[in-house]
N, C-alpha and C positions, 0 to 999 in steps of 0.2 A: 613437589612443589613448583617446579618449572611449568608443569601441564597448567597449574591452577594460577600461575601467574599470567600465560598467555592466554588464558580464558578472560581474566580479567581486563587484559590491553584489549583484545578482540570486542568484548563486550564495551568498554570505553569508546572504542572508534566507531561502532555501530550506532550507540547514542550519540555521540557528536555528530555524526553524519544525518541522523535523523532530526535533531534538533534545529543543525546549521541549515539545512534545505528546507526547513518550514513546514517540518512533519506533524506540526499540531492539527488541532481540529478547527483552524482559522478556515473560514470560506475562501479567502483570496485577497485581494487589496484593498487598501484602505482609500480614502478620497484622493483622488489626483492619480491613483494606479490606472494602467492601460486595462482594458476589458474587451471582450468580444462583440457580445450582443446586447444593443441598446433594449433596457426594458428589464433585462434579466438581472437578478440578484445573486445568482450561482457563483459569479467569478468576483463578487464584490464582498466587504464586510458587513457584518448586521448593522442596518441603518443606512446602508447606501446602495446604489442601483446603478447600472452600468447606462451612463446617458451618452446621447452622441451630441456633441459640442458642435457650435457653429463653425469650427476651425477644421471640421471634418475627421477628427478624432473622437474615439468613445474612450471615455474615462468613469471611473467609481465615482460617484458624487452623492451627497449627502441628500436623502428624501426630505421634501418639503410640501406643505399643503398651501401657504400663504407666505408672500414675502418675508413677513416677521420671523419666519423661521430659519432664514439665511443670515449669516455674517455679512458685514458690511463688505459692500464691493460685489457682492454675487446676487443674482436674480432667481426667482424660483420661476423655472420654465418648464414647459412640458416636455415630454420626452417622445420622439418619433412613435405612431403607432399604438400608443398608450393613453391612458388617463392618469398616469402617475407625473409628478413634476419631481426636479430635483433643483439644488443650488449650484448655478451654473455662472462662469465668468463672463 
């Protein structure tokens, strides 16, 4: 009985660690999350792309093709060295 209980506790710990550390199949960060490579989607959630912002930082931003794709206050601007645009502040 003790051994079965111990296995259950260890299993719960491992599952909790996996979920707590974001071990799901999520690609990376949502809009506003830091990313490494402008033009890459590998570090960002689906529908977003790593964008180089005028402030000099890289963030995951919503992909757009025209200004109407972006929420108020954001502009559909190009990403350096790509033909892709994103909604940027």
